[in-house]
C-alpha positions as CSV (number, residue, x, y, z in Angstrom):
1,X,102.4,89.6,90.9
2,X,102.6,92.5,92.7
3,X,105.3,92.4,95.9
4,X,105.7,94.2,99.5
5,X,108.9,95.9,97.5
6,X,107.3,96.5,94.6
7,X,104.7,99.0,95.9
8,X,107.7,100.0,98.5
9,X,110.0,101.3,95.3
10,X,106.4,102.8,93.7
11,X,105.8,104.4,96.9
12,X,106.9,107.8,94.8
13,X,105.0,107.7,91.8
14,X,101.6,106.8,94.3
15,X,101.7,110.0,96.6
16,X,102.3,111.6,92.7
17,X,99.5,110.2,91.8
18,X,97.4,111.6,94.7
19,X,98.8,114.8,94.3
20,X,96.8,114.6,91.2
21,X,93.6,113.8,91.9
22,X,93.5,116.4,94.9
23,X,94.7,119.4,92.5
24,X,91.9,118.0,90.3
25,X,89.6,117.2,93.5
26,X,90.2,120.9,94.5
27,X,89.3,122.3,90.6
28,X,92.2,123.5,89.0
29,X,92.7,125.4,86.0
30,X,92.2,122.9,83.0
31,X,95.1,121.2,81.3
32,X,96.7,121.9,84.6
33,X,96.0,119.2,86.4
34,X,99.5,117.5,85.9
35,X,102.8,119.0,85.5
36,X,105.5,117.9,83.6
37,X,108.0,116.1,85.7
38,X,104.6,114.2,87.4
39,X,103.9,112.7,83.9
40,X,105.8,109.4,83.9
41,X,104.8,109.4,88.1
42,X,101.5,108.7,86.8
43,X,102.0,106.3,84.1
44,X,104.4,103.7,86.3
45,X,101.2,104.5,89.0
46,X,98.6,103.5,86.8
47,X,100.2,100.8,85.7
48,X,100.8,99.5,89.3
49,X,97.4,99.9,89.8
50,X,96.4,98.2,87.1
51,X,98.3,95.2,87.6
52,X,97.5,94.5,91.6
53,X,93.4,95.6,89.8
54,X,94.5,92.2,87.0
55,X,95.2,90.1,89.9
56,X,93.1,90.7,92.5
57,X,90.6,90.2,89.9
58,X,91.8,86.8,88.8
59,X,92.4,85.4,92.8
60,X,88.3,85.8,92.8
61,X,87.2,83.8,90.2
62,X,89.5,81.7,91.2
63,X,88.3,81.8,95.0
64,X,84.1,82.1,93.3
65,X,84.8,78.6,91.2
66,X,86.5,77.2,94.3
67,X,83.4,78.0,96.5
68,X,81.2,77.0,94.0
69,X,83.1,73.9,94.1
70,X,82.9,73.1,97.8
71,X,79.1,73.0,97.2
72,X,78.8,70.6,95.3
73,X,78.0,67.5,96.0
74,X,80.1,64.4,95.5
75,X,79.6,60.6,95.2
76,X,82.0,58.7,98.0
77,X,84.5,58.8,95.1
78,X,84.6,62.1,95.0
79,X,82.8,62.6,91.6
80,X,80.5,65.4,91.7
81,X,77.1,64.3,91.2
82,X,74.7,66.8,89.5
């Protein structure tokens, strides 16, 4: 799970990734989207964002299941009836 400290530690990497995307949007010369010194920061930003997406997907799946469970029918012994 990503903490606020993790995000703060990678803020420069995320800013680098943003500048790479901005350069690509602007239509830079082919094969000039990323500079050599931006390669590792981009990889670190990717890993951070991938972890965030995986965590969010897991949390959403758990939330969805809890919502489904909460709408079920239970008897007075708290056992599902349907």
